[in-house]
N, C-alpha and C positions, 0 to 999 in steps of 0.2 A: 236318763229321766229329768224334765221339762222341772226349773225352777221352784220354787213354793211362792205365791204368790198370799205377795203380807195381805196383813186383816186392815180391813179401812178402819180399827178406831187404833191399828197400835201404829201406822200411818201418820194418823190426821193426829197422834199425843209426838211422836219425833218432829213433823214436820213445825209445828204452831209454837216446840219448843227451838227449832233454828237450824235442826240440823240438816247438811244441804246438800250429805246423801237421797235424803230422803225425799228433799224434793224432787233433786233429780225422777229417783226408784217412784214416787208420785206422777209427771212429767211423762215419764212413758207409761205409766198405766192409761192414763186419760186417752192420749194419742195412743195406743191400739184398737184394735176395729174384734180384738179376739171378745166375745159376748159376756165371758166369767171374768173376762177383767173391766168388763163395763161396768157389768155389776157391781165389782167394788170400789168401781173407780168414784159410781153413781152417790155409792155412802162414805162416800171418802170429801166430796165437796159439799152434801147435804151439813156434816159435822165442820169443816173449819166455814161454815158460812158469815159464820157471827163474826169471827176474823178477820175479817176479805172487805173491802170499799175503801182503806184509810191512806191509802197509797195518790198520785200523782200521777195516772198512766196519757204518759206520751204518744201520741204514733209518728215515726220519723217515715219520711218519702223521699224519693228526687229518682231522674234516672241514675242509669249506672256511669259507673267513675264519677260522680258530684261530688265524691267525700265522705258519705255515712259512715262508712267504715273508722278513719281514723276522725270522723266527730264525733262517736259516742266513745271512743278510746280517751279523747281529748274532755270531753261534755262527761265521761264518769269517773276519770281522776277530777276534775273539781270539785262535784257533786259527792264523792265519797269524802274526801280531804274535810268538807265542809258539817259531816257526820251524819248524809244524809245515806243508806242504803238504795242499790241500784242494780236494776234484777233489768238484764236487756235478752226479748224473745226476736229473736235474729229467722226471720222468715229468708231460706235461699232455695233458689227454682230450683224443682228436679227436670229430672229428666223421664220421663211420659215414656219410655221402651221401659227403665227400671226401677222405676223408682225415688232413687237415689238421689242425695243434694247433688247440684252439681257445684254452688261454691262452697267457701269453707267461714264461712265470717268470724266464728271464734281465733281462728289461727292468724286472721289481723287484725287482732285484738292483744296482741301477746302480753303489752305491760297490765290493760286490766281483768283480764283473764286470770288471774296470780294474785290480786287485790281479794283481799280476805271479805273484803265491804258490797263486793260484787257478782252476778252471779250471771253469767251470759247462756242462752240454752237456743242454739241452731239446730232448727223442724226444717224438712223438707217438705213445700209449700204441696208439692203432688197435685191433683188437677182444681184443688179449688180455689176458685175465681177470687178475686178483692188482696192477692199478692198478702195474704194469712193464710197460715195452716186453720185447717178443719179443724183442730182444740185449743188455740190460740185462747181465746177467753177462759177457758180452764184455766191454763196456764195461766193466764194469766192473775188467775184467783187465789191457785196455791201458792204463788211468789208473796202475792200479798199477806196471806196467812203464816209464812214463813220469815214475814216481818217488814219486807224489804217495800217502803216510802214513796219510791221512785219505779216506776216500771212503765221501760222503753218499745216500745212495738218497733220493729226495722223490719216493713215492706217490700218484696222484691222488687220495686221497681213504679215507674210513673205511668196510668194510664190510662182507658176511657173506663174498663174493672176493677185498675187497684184504689181502690178508692173508700174500701168498707172497715183500713184500720177505723176509718172516722167517726164509724159506727163502736167502737167499740174502747176506744180513749176521749177521755179531760179534754185532751189539747194537743191538735195538727196540724205539724211540724213541716213544709214541704222544703226541702232542698233543693237549692240552683245554684248552675255558673255564670262564672261571666257572661256577659253576654250582649244583654239590655235587649235589644229590637229583635236580630233573630231570632231568640230564646224564650220572647213574649210570642210572636208570632204561631211556634207552635206547639208552648200550650195550650193544655186541656182547660177551657174559660172553666166548667163546673169544678176540677180539682180550686185552681187559687181559689174558689169562693169558698169550697171549704174551709182552707189551709186558717187558724191559728196565728202564723206565725211564720212569716217568710224567710228565708237566711240563704244570703251569696252569699256564697263557701269559697275557697279560694281568693279571699282578699290579701292579699299579701306580693312583694315585689313587681315585676313590670305587668300584672293584672289588677291588681287595687285598683286605680285607678278608674279602672274598667269594671269592676265590683263595684265602687259608691257611685259609677254611673247605670250599670244596671237596677243596683237598689232603686233610685229617685224613679225609674222608669217604673218596674214594680210599682212603685210605691203611688205614683199617678193612675195608675192601671184597676189600682185596686178601690181608688176614689170613685175612678169611671165606673168599678161596674158597682162599690156602695156596701152595704150587709155585713153579714158576719155574724156570732151568733146570738150576738145579746145587744144591747145598746151599753152593755156597763163596758163591753169590748171591741176595739176598736182592732181586726185585724194589721199587724204592724210588719213591717222588714226592715231586717237589719244585715252588716254583715262580717263575716269575720274569717278565721283562718284556720280550719281545723290541727292543718301540718306544725305551725308555732304554737296555737293556743289564742292565739290575738281573736278578741270577741269573741269568748267562749264567757266570761261569766256575762260579761252581759245578756246574754241567749238568756243564762237560767235565769237572772234575775228579771228577763221577759216572761216565764214560766211564771214564775212567785206571783208576778202584779196578775197572770189576768186569775191565777189562780184566788186570788185576794179580790179581784174585782170579780168572780162570778160566784161567789158567795160562796165557799167549798164547806167551809163550817156554819150554811146557812140551809134547814130542809125544806124553806121553801125558793130557794134559787132558781136560780140558770144554770149551777153546774149541778142537783141535783135530780133538776128535769132531764137534764141528756144524761144525766145515769136511769135515770128513769129511764129515755129510749132506747140507752144501750141494752138494758135489761127484754124489750120491748122486741125485739127488734133480734136477739139469740132467741129466746121464746121463738117466734114465727118461723127464725129457720130449724128450730131442733125439729120443730113443728114438719116441717114442708122436706125437712130430711129422714124422720124419724116416717113417713106415709109411703114415700120410698122404697125408705127398707123393705118395709113388711109390706109390699109390692109385692119384691124383689122376691121374696123367701114365701108367696105366696103361691104352693106348688099346680093348680089351675092357670095364673095368667102367668106361670115360667113356661106353662108347655104352650101357651097359646103366643107367647112373644116374640118367638122368632118369624111367626110368620109375618104377626102386624109388621113388625119391622123389616118386613120382604119387600112387604105392600108397601110401606112408607118411601118409603129405599127407593122404589123402583113407580116410583108416582103415579101409584094407582089410589093415595088415599090419605089426605092430610096429618101429619102429623097434630094438628091440635083434637081432628073428629077420633083419632085413635088414639092421645092419652086419653080423652072424655069418656069414651068406650069401656074401656080397660079399668078407668078410675070407676067406677058408673059399675061395671061385674064386679069388681070387689067389691065394695061396698055392702052392694046385694047380696052379696053373698052375706056379709058379715051379721046384716039384719037378717036374716033365715036364722 
């Protein structure tokens, strides 16, 4: 007999009271693809919305091996010691064959996982582009409703498609390795321009001097690129060592300065406008995903789809034309 689905009313009450088990169940519910789970999840999200929006949402990205998990462990210990409650949404790469998670971020944050003021939730990225899981936004809201005032979203890695995290967070942190020129040449310009804070990690021992030199080069590159989220904030570059903890307090102080400079408590500030843009982006993504699901469920289109796909695969029909014809056929029947 399948386990009983908790009611949205009961789950919302337990969640807003700070029940960690309720938070874990709620995230599992919103990540589920079952229709009955989605119905309860949507009711739950509607109920907890008044309790959301009061956290600092931080996106964290960087190439594999840069030390993101070690940084989160040290950073989490620091901010929780200051009295904050930290939730970490760690998105793991997934196997396309099994759908299973390849890495295990929670196992690499042993101390933070035992910290009562922290909550770590690893989720498989699945086939979602952008380095974030399909329901990361919903999970973020649930963590806020549960009373976590710092939410950190760790992405799969850095690449051209790995920038969706910047559209759902207030502050985007890009972690970098010492290496200066070579690393600078290999970085995508777009992701550097999106970063609000750049952290050159592993600035300890023999690499400390190299890390400082790299930070100076990145600082110069940022001056050439210009920009930033607002005239109120100029993206900064700092060094740190996640292994020793050096530079971690300064990284948090930079995040606090960002929040204050952007006007987190002002409804007409750049901070508020960024939040509004996040909500609009989420709506557009849900509209696109909802339309795709409706198309897949249409019995007539499901019957036609294999033949259309075969024509496109064989090069007899452009994908753009085939997609337009299917959408128009779907909409015409809905109007009839």
